[in-house]
C-alpha positions in Angstrom: 6.4 19.3 -8.1 3.7 18.7 -11.3 2.0 15.4 -11.5 0.1 13.5 -13.6 -2.5 11.2 -12.7 -3.4 8.0 -14.5 -6.4 5.5 -13.8 -9.3 7.5 -12.4 -11.6 5.0 -10.4 -12.0 5.3 -7.5 -8.4 5.8 -5.6 -7.4 7.4 -8.9 -9.5 10.0 -7.2 -8.1 10.3 -3.9 -4.9 10.3 -5.2 -5.4 13.4 -7.2 -7.3 15.2 -4.6 -4.1 14.3 -2.7 -2.1 15.9 -4.7 -4.5 19.0 -5.4 -4.6 19.6 -1.3 -1.0 19.3 -1.3 1.3 22.5 -0.9 4.5 20.4 -2.4 2.6 19.6 -5.5 0.6 20.6 -8.3 -2.2 18.2 -10.6 -1.7 19.0 -14.1 -2.2 16.2 -16.0 -5.0 13.1 -15.4 -5.7 10.2 -18.0 -8.1 7.5 -18.0 -9.0 5.1 -21.3 -12.3 5.1 -19.6 -14.5 7.4 -20.5 -16.9 7.5 -18.1 -14.1 7.2 -15.7 -12.4 11.3 -16.8 -16.2 12.9 -17.4 -16.5 12.1 -13.2 -12.8 13.1 -12.6 -12.8 15.7 -14.4 -15.8 17.4 -12.6 -14.0 16.6 -9.0 -10.9 17.4 -9.7 -10.7 20.5 -12.6 -7.6 19.5 -14.6 -6.7 19.2 -18.2 -6.9 15.6 -19.7 -3.9 14.5 -21.9 -3.3 10.6 -23.3 -0.8 8.4 -22.3 1.9 9.6 -24.9 1.5 13.2 -23.7 2.2 12.5 -20.1 4.9 10.6 -20.8 6.7 12.5 -23.4 5.2 16.3 -21.8 8.7 17.5 -19.9 6.9 20.0 -17.5 5.4 16.4 -15.6 8.0 15.5 -12.9 5.8 12.3 -11.3 3.5 10.1 -12.9 1.0 8.5 -10.6 -0.5 5.4 -11.6 -3.6 4.3 -10.2 -4.6 1.6 -13.3 -6.0 -2.1 -12.6 -2.9 -4.0 -11.6 -2.4 -5.7 -15.0 -1.1 -2.4 -17.0 0.8 -1.3 -13.9 4.5 -2.9 -15.5 4.2 -1.2 -18.6 3.1 2.3 -17.3 6.1 2.0 -15.2 8.6 1.0 -16.8 7.9 3.6 -19.6 7.7 6.8 -17.6 10.9 5.5 -15.7 12.5 6.0 -18.8 11.6 9.0 -19.3 13.1 10.0 -16.5 9.4 10.4 -14.5 9.2 10.1 -10.9 6.9 7.2 -10.1 4.2 6.6 -7.4 2.2 3.4 -7.8 -0.8 2.2 -6.4 -0.9 -0.3 -4.4 -1.0 -3.8 -5.2 2.4 -2.7 -7.1 2.0 -5.9 -9.9 0.7 -9.7 -10.6 3.7 -11.1 -9.6 7.4 -11.3 -8.9 8.5 -11.8 -12.3 7.1 -8.0 -13.1 7.8 -7.0 -10.2 11.9 -7.9 -10.9 11.7 -6.3 -14.3 11.1 -2.7 -13.0 13.7 -3.2 -10.0 15.9 -3.4 -13.3 14.9 -0.7 -14.6 14.7 1.9 -11.5 18.4 1.1 -11.3 19.3 2.6 -14.5 16.8 5.2 -14.2 17.0 8.6 -13.0 13.4 8.8 -11.8 12.6 7.1 -8.2 9.4 4.6 -7.6 8.0 4.6 -4.3 4.9 2.0 -3.9 1.7 3.0 -2.5 1.0 2.2 1.5 -0.7 4.7 3.1 -1.4 2.3 6.0 2.0 3.7 7.2 0.6 7.4 7.1 -2.5 6.5 9.7 -1.4 8.6 13.5 -1.2 5.3 15.2 1.1 3.4 13.1 3.1 6.3 12.7 3.4 6.5 16.7 4.1 2.7 16.9 7.1 3.0 14.8 8.1 6.3 16.7 7.8 3.5 20.1 9.7 0.8 17.8 12.4 3.2 17.1 12.7 4.3 20.3 13.2 1.2 22.2 10.0 1.1 23.8 9.5 -2.8 23.1 13.2 -3.4 22.8 13.7 -6.2 19.8 10.5 -6.7 18.0 10.6 -10.6 17.9 6.4 -10.9 16.2 4.0 -9.0 13.7 0.2 -10.0 13.8 -2.0 -8.4 11.6 -6.1 -8.8 10.2 -7.4 -6.7 7.9 -10.8 -6.8 6.2 -13.6 -5.4 4.4 -16.9 -7.2 2.5 -15.9 -6.7 -0.5 -19.1 -5.5 -1.9 -17.6 -2.4 -3.2 -15.3 -5.1 -5.6 -18.3 -7.0 -6.8 -17.5 -8.3 -10.1 -15.3 -5.9 -11.1 -11.8 -6.7 -12.5 -10.4 -7.4 -8.8 -12.5 -10.8 -9.8 -10.5 -11.2 -12.3 -7.6 -12.9 -11.9 -5.5 -11.9 -15.5 -6.2 -8.3 -14.0 -5.6 -8.4 -10.6 -3.0 -11.1 -10.3 -5.2 -12.1 -7.0 -8.0 -11.8 -4.5 -7.9 -10.3 -1.1 -4.3 -10.7 -0.2 -3.2 -8.7 -3.0 -5.9 -6.4 -2.6 -5.9 -5.7 1.3 -3.5 -8.2 2.6 -0.1 -6.1 0.8 -0.7 -3.6 3.8 0.2 -5.8 6.5 2.8 -7.7 4.5 4.4 -3.9 4.2 3.7 -3.0 7.6 5.2 -6.8 8.8 8.5 -5.6 6.8 8.6 -2.3 7.9 8.7 -3.5 11.9 10.4 -7.1 11.8 12.5 -6.6 8.6 13.2 -8.9 6.1 11.5 -12.4 5.6 13.0 -15.7 3.9 10.1 -17.6 4.2 6.6 -18.5 4.7 3.7 -20.4 4.2 -0.3 -19.9 4.0 -3.7 -20.8 2.5 -6.2 -19.0 0.9 -10.1 -20.3 0.4 -13.5 -18.9 -1.3 -15.8 -19.0 2.1 -18.1 -16.4 1.2 -17.6 -14.9 -2.8 -18.1 -17.6 -4.6 -17.2 -18.9 -8.4 -14.4 -16.5 -8.7 -11.3 -16.7 -10.2 -9.5 -15.4 -7.1 -9.3 -15.8 -3.3 -11.9 -13.9 -0.9 -9.3 -15.4 2.2 -5.9 -15.6 3.1 -3.8 -16.3 6.0 -0.2 -16.8 5.9 2.7 -16.8 8.3 5.8 -15.7 7.7 9.9 -15.9 9.4 13.3 -14.1 9.3 16.8 -15.8 8.4 16.8 -15.1 13.0 13.6 -16.7 13.1 11.3 -13.9 14.1 7.7 -14.4 12.9 4.7 -12.5 11.1 1.5 -13.6 10.9 -1.2 -11.8 8.5 -5.1 -12.8 7.7 -7.2 -10.9 5.4 -10.6 -11.2 3.8 -13.3 -9.7 1.5 -16.4 -11.4 3.9 -15.9 -9.3 7.2 -18.9 -7.6 7.7 -17.7 -4.9 10.5 -14.6 -4.5 8.5 -11.4 -4.0 10.5 -7.5 -3.2 10.3 -5.6 -4.6 13.2 -2.2 -5.4 14.4 0.0 -6.1 17.3 4.0 -5.8 17.6 5.4 -8.1 20.4 8.7 -7.2 21.6 11.8 -8.6 23.7 10.5 -5.6 26.5 7.1 -5.3 25.9 3.9 -4.9 23.1 2.0 -2.8 20.5 -1.5 -3.2 19.4 -2.8 -0.9 16.7 -6.4 -0.8 16.2 -7.0 1.6 12.6 -10.7 0.9 12.2 -11.4 4.5 12.4 -14.3 3.9 9.2 -16.6 1.1 11.1 -15.7 1.4 14.5 -14.7 5.6 15.5 -11.3 5.9 15.9 -7.6 5.1 15.2 -5.8 4.3 18.9 -3.4 2.3 20.0 -2.2 1.0 23.3 1.3 -0.6 24.5 3.1 -1.7 28.0 6.3 -2.5 28.2 8.3 -3.8 31.6 9.5 -1.1 32.7 6.1 0.6 33.3 4.3 -2.5 33.7 1.1 -0.5 32.9 -1.0 -0.1 29.9 -1.0 3.1 28.2 -2.7 4.3 25.1 -3.6 6.8 22.6 -6.4 8.0 21.1 -6.6 9.7 17.6 -10.0 9.5 16.7 -10.5 13.6 17.0 -7.6 13.6 13.6 -9.5 14.1 10.4 -7.5 11.0 8.7 -5.2 12.2 6.5 -3.3 9.7 5.1 -3.4 10.3 1.4 -1.9 13.8 1.7 0.8 12.6 3.9 2.2 9.8 2.2 2.5 12.1 -1.0 4.1 14.7 0.9 6.9 12.0 2.0 7.2 11.0 -1.4 8.1 14.8 -2.5 10.0 15.2 0.4 12.1 12.1 0.0 13.2 13.6 -3.9 13.7 16.5 -3.2 16.7 15.5 -0.3 17.3 12.7 -2.2 16.4 10.3 0.3 15.4 6.8 -0.7 11.7 5.9 -1.2 9.9 3.8 0.8 8.8 1.0 -0.1 10.5 0.9 -2.6 11.3 -1.1 -6.1 12.8 -3.6 -3.4 10.5 -3.7 -1.0 7.5 -4.3 -3.5 10.0 -7.4 -5.2 10.3 -8.8 -1.5 6.5 -8.1 -0.8 5.5 -9.7 -4.1 7.6 -12.6 -3.1 5.9 -12.6 0.3 2.4 -13.3 -1.4 4.0 -16.1 -3.7 5.0 -18.1 -0.4 1.6 -18.1 0.3 0.2 -18.7 -3.5 3.0 -21.8 -3.9 0.3 -23.3 -1.3 -2.7 -23.9 -2.9 
């Protein structure tokens, strides 16, 4: 499948590089409004540069990969879908539920399909945790508890700090990974509440810390904590089920390993797997999954519907401010 990447910041280049490394994809075009980004990307990617209209109108381009700041996601997604393109959109999806609802309506009429980026689903530990849950190793999942964070330094004075462009702070930046995973393991949440604060990065328009708790219709729960002031940086979650539990420690960037631990009432001992010897490959796995979903006519996940539910969870928290 032929891909074009729009938006060539750090994550745009990561996505483009993954596409180039995929045996199922070909990167045929790139674009950014920022000339410096184009120059840097051209040196790394060695791919022709197009403008936005050329990408949308080019019948040879099958997929548009959206990696721009959040403010511009909706317009690009809708134009690409209306042109019959498939769309892969970098997280966070959009800035609010209004934008998410507009996109969902377009997906219902488009020949193209939409998948939201959620590369944490493709960590080896997370893949294995899903396998254990699907096999019933811990019984019915009753709760999800996750924490994620970094120090926020790389975002300093960037568009991430500007609410009109980003839509929010750490909750949309890294918290959305946990919101997606909580839905993957638990299901839909019908209510929630939370808090946001600025405990470290003062005088900015968005939060540097957020936490939330959510409940399903049948009383199962998820709690999440995310931050831009965690200097060790981490990604961790635990799943508690009716027959056991799973702990996932995905801190391979700062703690040298991607690991999983689990136990249940049947085996009554702590089991573990260490994936630290495997080079992180989540971006490539995610792109290949997206392409295979399209080729096999499977529903992409996270989908536009999932994106709307995630934005509802975010607004549960923001509505408590």
